[in-house]
Each structure stands twice: as C-alpha cells, then as structure tokens.
C-alpha positions, -999 to +999 in steps of 0.1 A: -115-162-211-125-170-180-133-207-187-125-231-156-115-199-131-135-203-099-152-170-092-151-158-057-162-123-051-133-096-051-141-063-030-123-031-047-118-003-027-111+029-040-102+055-013-106+093-028-100+130-016-108+159-042-097+137-071-131+140-094-107+150-123-090+117-120-115+095-104-136+087-133-107+067-152-099+052-122-136+037-115-137+031-154-106+009-153-122-011-128-160-016-143-139-024-174-125-056-159-131-088-177-136-106-146-174-104-135-177-111-100-168-079-077-183-053-060-167-019-061-166+000-028-155+040-033-148+058+002-150+096-001-130+108+024-143+141+028-140+156-006-149+194-014-147+190-053-174+176-078-169+141-063-200+133-049-216+145-081-194+123-102-200+093-078-243+097-079-238+095-117-228+058-112-258+048-095-257+009-089-222+003-105-207+011-070-211+014-031-202+046-018-192+054+017-187+091+026-168+101+056-151+131+073-118+138+060-093+114+080-068+102+056-061+073+032-059+048+059-093+053+076-106+057+041-092+020+030-103+008+064-136+018+061-137+001+029-124-032+041-149-030+069-179-027+044-163-052+017-182-087+014-156-104-010-130-133-002-106-110-017-097-072-010-081-051-040-072-015-037-070+011-064-057+045-058-080+072-076-046+086-093-041+047-107-057+026-134-060-010-140-057-029-171-083-050-182-070-086-172-058-074-137-083-093-113-085-125-140-049-130-132-051-124-095-080-147-089-063-172-112-034-171-091-053-176-057-067-207-076-034-223-086-019-214-052-046-219-022-021-216+004-009-180-011-025-148+012-011-116-010+002-114-045+005-078-067+012-073-104+038-059-123+031-021-128+033+006-158+048+038-146+036+070-163+047+108-151+034+137-163+017+117-189+050+099-200+058+061-197+089+058-173+113+029-164+111+023-126+149+023-111+166-007-104+162+000-064+122-002-074+123-036-090+095-060-073+106-097-058+086-123-052+085-145-018+100-130+014+106-099+007+110-084+043+146-074+044+145-055+009+111-037+014+127-023+048+146+003+025+117+014+005+082-001-001+086-028-027+043-030-031+019-009-047-015-008-029-031-007-066-013-036-076-019-063-047-049-085-040-051-101-005-070-128+012-096-111+032-084-132+064-049-119+064-060-084+078-076-106+108-036-117+116-018-085+106-042-054+114-053-029+092-039+002+078-023+024+107-047+054+111-022+075+131+003+076+099-003+104+076+018+090+050+037+060+049+007+041+058+013+012+030+048+005+044+039+000+080+015-022+067+034-045+043+063-045+070+038-064+091+025-089+062+062-094+047+076-102+082+056-132+080+042-140+048+055-141+013+043-116-013+040-131-043+046-115-079+024-117-111+050-108-134+024-092-160+016-057-156-019-049-141-020-014-132-009+018-147+007+042-119+005+073-126+028+101-110+042+140-111+007+154-102+012+177-069-013+163-045+008+125-041+012+114-005+047+105-019+055+142-020+045+146+015+074+162+034+094+143+062+087+109+049+113+092+065+097+102+098+070+080+093+092+056+080+109+054+112+079+054+130+066+023+112+105+007+117+101+010+156+065+000+155+080-034+139+110-037+161+087-034+194+061-059+180+080-093+191+072-103+154+103-104+140+130-132+139+167-125+152+176-119+114+147-097+108+155-077+137+192-075+131+183-060+093+158-037+108+179-021+133+206-016+105+180+005+083+164+023+109+200+037+122+206+044+086+173+063+080+178+082+116+213+094+108+197+108+074+168+124+090+187+138+123+212+156+097+182+173+079+171+181+115+206+194+121+205+216+089+171+233+101+183+243+135+162+216+151+188+202+175+169+186+205+149+167+176+184+160+158+196+143+190+165+120+195+166+107+166+205+099+168+198+080+199+167+062+191+183+030+175+200+027+208+171+014+220+172-020+200+211-028+202+208-052+225+183-071+202+202-066+171+235-075+189+217-110+202+208-119+165+241-115+149 
C-alpha cells in the first residue's frame, strides 16, 4: 500500500484531560494506521481520572508528557515542542482516525512539495449516530481565509502541517480557553492555502458534555481572535475589510446578549469595538 511513498516521520499529538473513557479508542486508531513511520505523543493535561494508568499500559508505543492542567492550547504546544517529525498531526481525544489517514496526507505532501497544510474530510457522529454537517460547515480547499472568518472550517483532528509552518505563524494561543483553533487557522489561512483531501480521514464524535464547543460565550473568544488578526498587520486590504464586517456582526450579537443579561457596560464596549478598525476597512474598499 505504501509502495513508492517517501516515508518522513509524522509526529501525532493527542492532548487529553479526564477522558480516559474515550482516550483508548483514539490511541488505538493511531496505532492502527497503515502508515508506519510516526511517533505518538500524548499530553496529559493534569487528568485526575484513570488516564495515567491507561497510558502506562501502552509502554513504549507512545511518548507521554504530563503537565498541570493548563488547557488544550498549552497541551498541544507542549506536544509540538517535543515532536521530532517533519509533519505534525493532531487528534483530539474524543475523535478517531480511519486507517489510511496518515498515508493519504503524506502522499499528498509528496505530490505537492510546496503545500504547508492539508486536511481530510470527516464523518460526523453525534451521540452514537451519524449526522450530516450543514452546508455552512462544508470544507473548502485553497485560500479559505474569508469563509473561515464566519466559523472554523478546519478540524484539528483532520489536519497535517509541515512543522516549519509553526515558525512562520506561531503556535496555539494559550490565553484563549476556547476557539484556539479558530485563532490559529486565521493566522494560517490569511497567508497560506489549506488543501482538502476529499476522502474522510477522521470520525468526529460530538454530543458529550465536556466538549470545548459547548463552552459558554464562544463568540467572545472569536472576537478576540478577530481583533488579534486585525492588529497583526498580516492582512491584505481585502482581507481586512472582510474581517471587519464579520467582527461587526459578531460584536453586535454578543453585545445583544450582554444587554439581555443586564451587562450594559460590557455591551457598550463590544458595540464600539469594531469602530477601532473603520479607517482600515474604509481604506480597503
């Protein structure tokens, strides 16, 4: 199956926190890959359940990093720092990989040596049943910055990234308790195409109560990410204009929620926030 495939090392990083009930399936889906040349790094982000015992049972099959609970960004960053592979691939501890995931992505990079990041399609499962993602979640290929402003179109579990890309765009923002992937993908997508391999490589499992996507007030963190990218001076005039439009929409929604809860001062802050970028936006039109 891998005949003619150049076999660079891939570093697979699984961050985990108190998910021993799901972690074994995630690990086993990596160890069952038909691509042989990888290392598996599991970052235990301060788990207090049976995670330590589970990981110990795998012995030399994986590298374990243990740290106090600091969040998924810090866990992924610790894995990146420890990785030795040319390519980095992430797997969330509640997701699964299909057996050819790594093979397909390494083959893609062999065929397109200038590419820096690619992702696979995915199968969605919610509460044990397969569901179809909505049209707005449809993955795109190429320069996807502007569509990605509205919602995250890249799944951490689906990507493979050349390690060198992190030196150019930075790592995950450890100050963001959620939407840290949205933040990173904006930085990546503003400068580089993100390619899509149309075959499914992952099973994305949802519906369980500890998903980060269930964190309250997610738009607050998306707004913070938009402000960061607007202040970065990385965007073209067209990208700036598009980002300001989305920032204004998200701020209006968030401010409306603040007003409903009687937080008038916070609402006024978010109502005025997009005005900081009006000059930049008008210049780009």
